[in-house]
KOLFIKOL-996490 format. One record per residue: residue number from 1; y, z, x of N, C-alpha, C in turn. Coordinates in pm, 1 decimal. Each point is the difference from the previous one (the first is absolute). Layout:
N
<NUM, <Y, Z, X>, <Y, Z, X>, <Y, Z, X>>
...
end
This chain:
192
<1, <-110.3, -12.9, 86.8>, <85.1, 19.5, -76.1>, <147.2, 2.4, 81.5>>
<2, <10.7, 74.8, 128.2>, <112.3, -3.2, 73.6>, <2.5, -119.1, 33.5>>
<3, <-86.4, -93.6, 65.3>, <6.7, -129.6, 25.0>, <53.9, -96.2, -56.9>>
<4, <-8.8, 10.1, -148.9>, <54.0, -111.0, -94.4>, <137.4, 61.0, -46.6>>
<5, <42.3, 123.0, 59.7>, <140.6, 43.8, -42.2>, <83.9, -96.1, 124.2>>
<6, <-49.6, 54.1, 138.9>, <65.2, -65.5, 122.4>, <19.3, -145.5, -23.8>>
<7, <-110.2, -85.0, -60.1>, <-0.5, -132.1, -10.1>, <109.5, -34.1, -98.4>>
<8, <-6.5, 67.4, -113.1>, <86.2, -38.4, -95.5>, <176.0, 39.0, 28.9>>
<9, <-22.1, 91.1, 92.6>, <156.9, 32.3, 50.0>, <48.9, -99.5, 105.1>>
<10, <-97.1, -60.9, 80.6>, <60.5, -75.1, 95.0>, <116.3, -123.0, -46.0>>
<11, <-48.1, -103.8, -86.1>, <87.4, -91.6, -105.9>, <167.1, 84.5, -17.9>>
<12, <-31.8, 102.8, -54.1>, <106.8, 74.3, -54.8>, <109.2, 9.4, 126.9>>
<13, <-78.4, 68.9, 108.1>, <73.5, 60.2, 113.3>, <74.8, -114.4, 74.7>>
<14, <-79.3, -134.9, -10.5>, <61.6, -140.1, 63.8>, <119.8, -31.7, -77.3>>
<15, <-23.3, -5.9, -130.1>, <83.6, -30.3, -66.7>, <149.3, 100.8, -1.1>>
<16, <-15.5, 120.1, 20.8>, <131.4, 80.6, 18.1>, <48.0, -47.4, 109.2>>
<17, <-65.6, -5.2, 121.8>, <76.7, -30.5, 124.7>, <50.6, -87.5, -0.9>>
<18, <-65.9, -126.2, -45.7>, <87.1, -106.0, -10.2>, <116.7, -0.5, -79.9>>
<19, <7.9, 69.2, -117.4>, <114.5, 12.5, -79.9>, <107.2, 45.4, 58.1>>
<20, <-38.3, 120.6, 59.3>, <85.4, 92.8, 74.2>, <81.2, -86.1, 132.6>>
<21, <-36.6, -77.3, 71.3>, <10.0, -61.4, 88.5>, <81.0, -106.1, -26.0>>
<22, <-22.4, -91.9, -114.5>, <78.5, -115.7, -56.6>, <135.9, 46.6, -43.4>>
<23, <52.8, 127.6, -63.7>, <118.0, 43.0, -17.8>, <58.7, 112.2, 56.3>>
<24, <-5.1, 2.4, 153.8>, <54.0, 103.7, 40.3>, <154.6, 35.6, 23.7>>
<25, <72.3, -138.9, -40.1>, <139.6, 4.5, 5.1>, <63.8, 10.8, -119.7>>
<26, <113.0, 35.1, 10.5>, <99.5, 15.0, -121.1>, <27.1, -114.9, -86.6>>
<27, <-10.2, -9.6, -132.7>, <9.4, -124.5, -79.9>, <134.8, -4.1, -60.7>>
<28, <88.3, 118.8, -38.1>, <92.8, -3.3, -92.1>, <-2.3, 76.9, -98.9>>
<29, <83.5, -1.1, -87.0>, <5.1, -2.6, -137.9>, <107.7, -46.5, -104.2>>
<30, <-53.9, -45.5, -88.5>, <78.2, -60.2, -87.2>, <60.1, 73.7, -94.2>>
<31, <159.9, 6.9, -3.1>, <81.6, 37.8, -97.9>, <37.0, -73.8, -102.3>>
<32, <22.2, 51.9, -137.5>, <30.7, -69.6, -125.8>, <114.2, 82.9, -13.1>>
<33, <75.5, -39.3, -129.7>, <121.3, 81.5, -49.4>, <-54.4, 111.3, -67.3>>
<34, <84.0, 90.5, 84.3>, <-30.1, 172.7, -39.0>, <-108.7, 60.9, 107.1>>
<35, <-20.2, -90.8, 69.5>, <-146.3, 79.2, 102.1>, <88.7, 13.4, 136.0>>
<36, <-28.0, 110.2, 57.2>, <18.2, 110.5, 106.3>, <-54.3, 12.1, 109.6>>
<37, <19.8, -2.9, 116.3>, <-85.0, 42.7, 119.5>, <112.4, 24.4, 117.0>>
<38, <-67.7, 142.8, 27.6>, <75.5, 70.4, 133.1>, <-93.0, -14.1, 125.3>>
<39, <102.9, -40.9, 128.1>, <-89.2, -41.4, 99.0>, <65.4, 138.3, 85.7>>
<40, <-106.5, 64.1, 81.3>, <53.6, 99.2, 77.5>, <-17.6, -21.7, 149.6>>
<41, <49.6, 62.9, 114.6>, <-4.4, -0.8, 127.6>, <24.7, 125.9, 41.7>>
<42, <-85.1, 49.6, 86.9>, <-18.9, 102.1, 101.2>, <-21.2, 4.8, 168.7>>
<43, <137.7, -24.0, 10.5>, <-17.4, -16.3, 177.6>, <36.2, -179.0, -11.7>>
<44, <20.9, 19.7, 147.3>, <36.0, -165.1, 31.2>, <-107.0, -38.0, 103.0>>
<45, <13.7, -170.3, -5.9>, <-73.9, -84.6, 80.2>, <31.0, -4.0, 124.8>>
<46, <127.6, -0.1, 19.9>, <80.5, 7.4, 138.1>, <124.3, 16.4, -14.0>>
<47, <75.7, 35.3, 116.0>, <173.0, -28.6, 7.0>, <25.2, -78.5, 93.7>>
<48, <121.8, -41.1, 8.8>, <59.4, -126.5, 87.8>, <132.3, -4.0, 2.2>>
<49, <66.7, -39.2, 119.9>, <120.9, 27.6, 29.5>, <96.8, -92.0, -84.9>>
<50, <106.1, 33.5, -30.7>, <92.8, -74.1, -114.0>, <108.9, 43.0, 8.1>>
<51, <124.1, -91.9, -19.7>, <137.4, 48.8, -1.3>, <71.1, -41.7, -130.4>>
<52, <-70.7, 33.6, -83.2>, <61.9, -32.1, -168.6>, <32.9, 141.4, -56.1>>
<53, <5.6, -55.1, -110.1>, <61.4, 132.7, -87.2>, <-99.9, 119.6, -50.0>>
<54, <54.7, 93.6, -57.0>, <-111.0, 101.0, -32.7>, <-25.3, -4.9, -135.6>>
<55, <-108.7, 17.5, -29.9>, <-73.8, -37.5, -164.7>, <-106.8, 11.9, 17.0>>
<56, <-92.3, 59.2, -127.2>, <-90.8, -20.2, -48.0>, <-36.4, -125.3, -88.7>>
<57, <-101.1, -81.0, 26.4>, <-46.8, -92.5, -80.5>, <-161.9, -42.5, -21.8>>
<58, <-7.8, -62.6, -99.6>, <-127.3, -62.6, -46.0>, <-10.4, -133.0, -67.2>>
<59, <-72.0, -89.3, 45.3>, <-39.5, -118.0, -28.8>, <-91.4, -8.2, -57.6>>
<60, <-45.1, -46.2, -157.9>, <-100.9, -8.1, -64.5>, <-49.2, -160.6, -18.3>>
<61, <-97.5, -6.2, 58.4>, <-73.3, -151.9, 45.2>, <-98.2, -41.5, -96.6>>
<62, <15.9, -113.3, -102.1>, <-62.1, -71.0, -71.4>, <-99.2, -106.3, 48.3>>
<63, <-110.7, -10.5, -82.9>, <-94.4, -93.8, 28.4>, <42.7, -138.6, -52.4>>
<64, <-121.9, -54.5, -53.4>, <14.6, -154.0, -78.4>, <102.0, 9.6, -97.2>>
<65, <-14.8, 101.2, -85.1>, <91.9, 15.9, -134.4>, <161.7, 70.0, 50.0>>
<66, <67.4, -65.5, 80.7>, <108.9, 47.6, 54.0>, <99.7, 35.9, -149.2>>
<67, <112.4, 64.7, 46.1>, <88.6, 20.6, -130.3>, <88.5, -134.4, 3.5>>
<68, <-9.8, -42.3, -138.0>, <82.4, -120.4, -6.3>, <98.1, 17.3, -71.6>>
<69, <122.2, -129.2, -27.2>, <67.4, 18.4, -87.1>, <-21.4, 61.5, -168.8>>
<70, <96.7, 59.9, -32.2>, <-75.9, 61.0, -142.0>, <-57.5, 120.8, -30.6>>
<71, <-60.4, 55.5, 125.5>, <-59.3, 128.4, 49.2>, <90.0, 89.5, 29.8>>
<72, <-22.5, 98.8, -10.3>, <57.1, 129.0, 41.2>, <-79.1, 105.2, 34.4>>
<73, <50.5, 68.9, 112.2>, <-68.9, 123.3, 18.6>, <104.0, 122.9, 49.3>>
<74, <-47.8, 125.0, -13.0>, <85.3, 98.8, 57.2>, <-73.7, 75.1, 114.2>>
<75, <54.2, 5.3, 123.8>, <-52.8, 83.7, 117.6>, <84.6, 126.0, 33.1>>
<76, <-73.9, 109.7, 20.8>, <73.2, 120.8, 7.8>, <-61.2, 40.8, 159.2>>
<77, <71.6, 100.6, 42.1>, <-34.4, 64.9, 143.4>, <-10.3, 147.3, -59.2>>
<78, <-98.5, 80.5, 56.5>, <-25.8, 147.6, -40.0>, <-17.3, 47.7, 154.5>>
<79, <54.4, 137.5, 7.9>, <-15.4, 70.4, 136.6>, <-168.1, 45.1, 17.5>>
<80, <-35.5, 64.8, -122.1>, <-133.1, 65.2, 2.5>, <-94.8, -41.8, -134.4>>
<81, <30.8, 9.0, -105.6>, <-96.3, -29.3, -115.0>, <80.2, -77.8, -69.3>>
<82, <-12.6, -62.7, -121.8>, <76.9, -73.0, -136.5>, <20.7, 121.5, -78.2>>
<83, <-21.4, 125.1, 28.5>, <64.6, 107.0, -93.2>, <156.0, 30.2, 58.8>>
<84, <11.9, -29.3, 122.5>, <134.8, 10.6, 78.7>, <111.3, -129.8, -81.4>>
<85, <114.8, 66.8, 2.7>, <85.4, -128.0, -22.2>, <-11.4, -93.6, 110.9>>
<86, <-9.6, -129.4, -49.7>, <24.5, -117.6, 40.2>, <155.2, -17.6, 149.9>>
<87, <-30.2, 0.6, 108.6>, <141.2, -20.3, 98.1>, <41.0, -133.5, -10.5>>
<88, <-50.2, -77.1, -23.4>, <32.6, -142.2, -27.8>, <-81.4, -78.0, -105.7>>
<89, <74.8, -80.6, -91.1>, <-51.2, -103.9, -88.9>, <63.5, -117.5, -16.4>>
<90, <-108.6, -124.4, -15.9>, <116.2, -123.7, -9.9>, <-124.5, -68.0, -107.0>>
<91, <47.0, -103.2, -73.8>, <-30.7, -75.8, -71.4>, <18.2, -134.5, 50.3>>
<92, <-119.1, -82.6, 7.7>, <-32.7, -129.8, 61.2>, <-13.4, -108.4, -113.6>>
<93, <70.5, -88.8, -28.8>, <-28.7, -122.2, -67.2>, <59.0, -131.1, 66.7>>
<94, <-77.3, -58.0, 54.8>, <41.2, -115.4, 123.4>, <15.9, -152.3, -88.2>>
<95, <106.0, -69.8, 73.0>, <12.6, -138.5, -40.9>, <-80.6, -82.7, 8.4>>
<96, <-109.8, 60.7, 126.3>, <-115.2, -128.1, 36.7>, <-119.3, 108.5, 44.4>>
<97, <-103.3, -77.2, -4.8>, <-136.7, 126.6, 55.8>, <72.0, 15.4, 131.6>>
<98, <-67.1, 166.7, 2.3>, <-4.3, 53.8, 124.9>, <-115.9, 61.0, 51.0>>
<99, <-67.0, 22.1, 135.6>, <-123.4, 50.9, 18.4>, <27.7, 147.0, 28.1>>
<100, <123.5, 46.3, 5.6>, <-1.0, 179.8, 9.8>, <178.3, 19.1, -39.1>>
<101, <-27.0, 147.8, -29.8>, <165.0, 58.8, -38.2>, <-16.1, 116.4, 99.5>>
<102, <153.6, 16.6, 48.5>, <27.9, 110.3, 77.7>, <109.2, 85.9, -57.6>>
<103, <-29.0, 141.4, 15.1>, <103.9, 94.4, -55.6>, <5.4, 59.1, 140.6>>
<104, <133.2, 68.8, -6.5>, <56.0, 102.3, 110.2>, <60.5, 116.7, -50.2>>
<105, <3.7, 103.3, 63.6>, <49.6, 115.3, -51.9>, <35.3, 93.0, 136.0>>
<106, <26.3, 100.6, -15.2>, <78.5, 89.2, 108.9>, <-154.2, 33.9, 101.0>>
<107, <55.8, 33.2, 146.4>, <-111.8, 30.3, 85.8>, <-62.6, 129.4, -60.0>>
<108, <75.8, 90.2, -58.5>, <-41.3, 124.0, -14.4>, <-118.6, 29.9, -88.3>>
<109, <-17.7, -127.1, -77.6>, <-127.6, 12.2, -102.8>, <-142.8, 3.7, 66.6>>
<110, <-3.8, -31.8, 106.7>, <-129.8, -47.3, 82.6>, <-15.4, 56.0, 125.7>>
<111, <109.8, 85.4, 42.0>, <0.7, 77.4, 140.5>, <-147.6, 73.9, 38.5>>
<112, <-55.5, 62.5, -130.1>, <-112.6, 83.4, 72.2>, <-150.5, -131.1, -7.7>>
<113, <73.6, -128.6, 4.4>, <-134.5, -100.7, 30.7>, <-88.9, 13.8, -99.0>>
<114, <32.3, -4.0, -135.1>, <-82.4, -45.3, -105.5>, <104.6, -5.2, -131.1>>
<115, <-71.4, -75.1, -86.5>, <83.4, -14.9, -129.6>, <-98.1, -100.8, -56.0>>
<116, <57.8, -23.4, -154.5>, <-47.5, -111.1, -35.2>, <105.2, -110.1, -119.2>>
<117, <-59.8, -89.9, -4.7>, <68.0, -95.5, -119.2>, <-65.4, -2.8, -137.9>>
<118, <76.3, -20.8, -128.9>, <-81.1, -49.6, -117.9>, <59.4, -118.6, -53.0>>
<119, <-84.5, -102.4, -2.4>, <36.5, -136.6, -46.8>, <-60.2, 0.0, -171.4>>
<120, <146.2, -28.9, -92.3>, <-45.9, 28.2, -106.2>, <30.6, -167.9, -65.5>>
<121, <-87.1, -62.1, -71.5>, <2.4, -169.6, -26.9>, <57.9, 23.6, -145.3>>
<122, <165.7, -49.6, -2.4>, <77.1, -19.2, -98.3>, <-41.1, -77.5, -95.7>>
<123, <-33.3, -124.4, 50.8>, <-28.6, -139.8, -76.5>, <-59.5, -77.7, 105.5>>
<124, <-114.8, -71.1, -67.0>, <-79.2, -111.3, 83.1>, <-100.0, 57.6, 47.5>>
<125, <-77.6, -66.7, 130.8>, <-102.9, 57.8, 76.6>, <18.9, -35.7, 101.7>>
<126, <-41.2, 87.6, 90.2>, <-16.2, -16.0, 181.6>, <-111.3, 83.3, 38.7>>
<127, <-48.7, -53.9, 136.7>, <-124.6, 55.0, 54.9>, <81.1, 66.7, 134.2>>
<128, <-30.9, 150.3, -15.7>, <72.4, 56.9, 110.7>, <-128.8, 41.3, 97.3>>
<129, <46.9, -51.5, 110.2>, <-116.7, 2.1, 114.1>, <23.4, 113.9, 85.5>>
<130, <109.7, 51.2, 28.8>, <52.8, 122.1, 75.7>, <125.5, 23.9, 35.3>>
<131, <33.8, 102.6, 98.3>, <122.6, 0.6, 34.7>, <32.2, 40.5, 133.6>>
<132, <119.3, -37.7, 34.1>, <38.4, -1.6, 152.3>, <113.0, 132.2, 4.2>>
<133, <-22.8, 124.6, 66.2>, <99.7, 89.0, -43.3>, <62.7, 29.3, 168.7>>
<134, <145.4, 31.1, -18.4>, <67.8, -31.2, 137.9>, <92.5, 147.0, -27.9>>
<135, <6.4, 35.7, 121.6>, <129.8, 96.6, 8.8>, <79.6, -4.6, 127.5>>
<136, <124.1, -34.5, -28.7>, <69.9, -69.6, 140.9>, <73.5, 122.5, 36.8>>
<137, <-14.2, 29.6, 102.1>, <77.1, 112.4, 79.5>, <109.9, -59.2, 121.8>>
<138, <74.7, 68.3, 74.4>, <115.4, -46.5, 78.5>, <-52.8, -75.1, 83.6>>
<139, <-105.4, 43.3, 75.5>, <-46.7, -88.5, 110.5>, <-176.8, -82.9, 5.7>>
<140, <-25.3, 39.3, -148.3>, <-102.4, -64.0, -12.4>, <-64.4, -19.6, -179.8>>
<141, <-104.4, -87.7, -31.1>, <-36.2, 22.3, -105.4>, <-143.8, 34.1, -25.3>>
<142, <-58.9, 49.3, -83.8>, <-155.8, 51.0, -9.1>, <-41.4, -85.7, -130.2>>
<143, <-104.9, -35.0, -7.8>, <-72.8, -69.5, -111.7>, <-139.0, 15.9, -36.3>>
<144, <-55.9, -13.7, -114.1>, <-125.9, -14.7, -49.5>, <-13.9, -99.2, -81.1>>
<145, <-137.6, -64.5, -17.9>, <-24.5, -80.7, -107.8>, <-132.7, 70.9, -57.4>>
<146, <37.0, -36.8, -119.8>, <-118.3, 75.9, -120.9>, <-46.0, -122.8, -85.1>>
<147, <-92.9, -30.1, 18.3>, <-117.3, -62.6, -113.9>, <-16.1, 39.1, -146.0>>
<148, <15.7, -62.1, -94.0>, <-44.8, 69.9, -116.6>, <-130.4, -31.9, -36.7>>
<149, <-85.8, 88.2, -3.6>, <-136.8, -23.9, -35.8>, <-18.5, -18.6, -129.4>>
<150, <-123.1, -108.3, -31.6>, <-41.0, -4.5, -124.2>, <-173.5, -18.4, -7.2>>
<151, <-53.4, 58.7, -48.8>, <-124.9, -12.5, -28.5>, <-94.6, -135.0, 7.5>>
<152, <-77.6, -78.6, 57.2>, <-36.4, -96.7, -63.4>, <-106.0, -6.8, -126.9>>
<153, <-20.5, -92.0, -47.9>, <-93.4, -27.8, -126.1>, <-126.6, 20.7, 88.0>>
<154, <-36.5, -42.2, 86.2>, <-108.7, 3.5, 89.6>, <-63.6, 144.3, 42.8>>
<155, <114.3, 67.0, 22.8>, <-2.9, 132.4, 61.5>, <-41.4, 115.7, -131.9>>
<156, <65.2, -29.2, -94.2>, <-28.8, 99.1, -148.3>, <-135.8, -44.1, -22.5>>
<157, <-52.5, -124.0, -23.5>, <-123.9, -7.1, -33.0>, <-127.1, 35.3, 93.0>>
<158, <47.9, 19.3, 129.4>, <-105.1, 17.7, 114.5>, <-10.3, 147.2, -40.3>>
<159, <114.3, 79.7, 0.9>, <-2.3, 153.3, -3.4>, <-63.0, 31.2, -158.4>>
<160, <28.5, -72.1, -119.0>, <-94.4, 30.8, -85.0>, <-132.8, -27.2, -10.5>>
<161, <-34.2, -116.5, 57.4>, <-150.8, -15.9, 36.3>, <-41.5, 109.3, 93.6>>
<162, <25.0, 61.5, 102.5>, <-60.5, 101.3, 67.9>, <-7.5, 120.1, -66.3>>
<163, <95.2, 22.4, -69.5>, <0.5, 144.7, -99.2>, <-115.7, -29.4, -88.0>>
<164, <4.3, -143.0, -106.6>, <-112.3, -0.1, -28.2>, <-160.9, 1.4, 32.5>>
<165, <-26.9, -31.1, 104.9>, <-110.0, 10.5, 84.8>, <-33.7, 107.5, 46.5>>
<166, <87.8, 85.3, 54.4>, <-23.4, 122.3, 14.4>, <-61.4, 120.0, -106.1>>
<167, <92.4, -52.0, -124.4>, <-28.9, 69.6, -105.6>, <-146.0, -10.2, -50.5>>
<168, <-43.0, -156.8, 9.6>, <-101.3, -41.1, -77.6>, <-119.6, 42.1, 117.8>>
<169, <21.7, 26.9, 117.9>, <-121.6, 21.6, 110.8>, <-37.4, 141.9, -23.1>>
<170, <127.4, 69.5, -0.9>, <-21.4, 129.0, 2.7>, <-61.7, 53.1, -145.1>>
<171, <25.8, -55.7, -75.9>, <-75.7, 42.5, -151.7>, <-133.9, -62.4, -13.1>>
<172, <-28.4, -119.5, 83.3>, <-155.5, -56.3, 23.5>, <-70.1, 100.7, 93.2>>
<173, <70.9, 43.6, 89.0>, <-52.1, 147.9, 95.4>, <-48.2, 108.1, -73.2>>
<174, <105.7, 55.7, -65.9>, <-26.1, 110.7, -100.8>, <-86.3, 19.3, -100.7>>
<175, <1.8, -138.6, -70.9>, <-89.7, -34.2, -110.3>, <97.3, 35.0, -145.5>>
<176, <-93.0, 16.9, -97.3>, <104.3, 15.2, -110.6>, <15.9, 147.6, -4.0>>
<177, <102.2, 56.6, -56.9>, <53.5, 119.4, -51.7>, <-76.9, 53.8, -67.2>>
<178, <-94.6, 137.0, 26.8>, <-82.9, 43.5, -78.5>, <83.5, 58.8, -95.4>>
<179, <110.8, 64.3, 15.5>, <89.8, 73.2, -103.1>, <49.4, -42.3, -99.0>>
<180, <56.3, -125.0, 32.2>, <58.6, -125.5, -87.9>, <-106.9, -53.8, -87.3>>
<181, <-135.0, -30.7, 53.2>, <-133.6, -43.7, -98.2>, <-6.5, 145.9, -81.2>>
<182, <-28.9, 62.0, 5.0>, <-33.6, 130.6, -73.0>, <120.0, 26.5, -101.0>>
<183, <139.5, -5.2, 46.9>, <84.8, 9.1, -141.1>, <-3.1, -125.8, -60.0>>
<184, <-41.1, -102.1, 30.6>, <32.9, -97.7, -118.1>, <-138.7, 37.8, -108.0>>
<185, <-100.9, 39.7, 63.0>, <-122.4, 3.9, -29.8>, <33.7, 111.9, -91.8>>
<186, <66.5, 117.9, 31.8>, <22.7, 106.3, -112.5>, <80.5, -25.6, -98.2>>
<187, <129.2, -101.7, 23.5>, <76.9, -3.2, -89.7>, <-54.2, -104.0, -107.1>>
<188, <-77.2, -68.8, 29.7>, <-99.0, -96.5, -109.8>, <-112.3, 100.1, -95.7>>
<189, <-44.2, 108.6, 83.5>, <-84.1, 110.2, -85.9>, <98.0, 50.7, -128.0>>
<190, <106.7, 50.6, 79.7>, <82.4, 67.3, -125.5>, <58.3, -85.3, -128.8>>
<191, <19.5, -124.4, 48.7>, <41.5, -80.9, -104.8>, <-92.6, -46.0, -93.3>>
<192, <-129.1, 29.8, 8.4>, <-142.9, -27.4, -113.7>, <17.0, 78.0, -131.8>>
end
């Protein structure tokens, strides 16, 4: 019986490994009117010499479905959580298709090397791929790129299959539940 279980689990395990390796990178999130997504960063990827202004900024990047004319979204910057007041807010309604939008706020918003932006789709739809966060200080800027993850359909199906197979195998090894069978037969005797 154990040999049969191992043999039946082999194709399932192979399928799971294949599905996981096919969708290991972020795919973006499609937002339609009324949808919201928050993108958070915690630390920077690096810092670089810079002779520019002093500000915090975020560039939200779009996938194939860019922000087009007639569509609009609101972008808000937060120091810690979306429960805090936004320290910068801007609405974008472009005259031509754009692959990203950028908002700037005071440098004091993200001096602790963490924060977030909230993207709210007001009209139309857009594919949010990720965000590029910047903190520009007097002589350098620090930045971080954050991808927006979305589980792929193959990954969800693979995980559901594994859970189902494990439950089925566990039940098969244990056999039928004698308490359940007894309860069912006892309830039938009482109804006669």
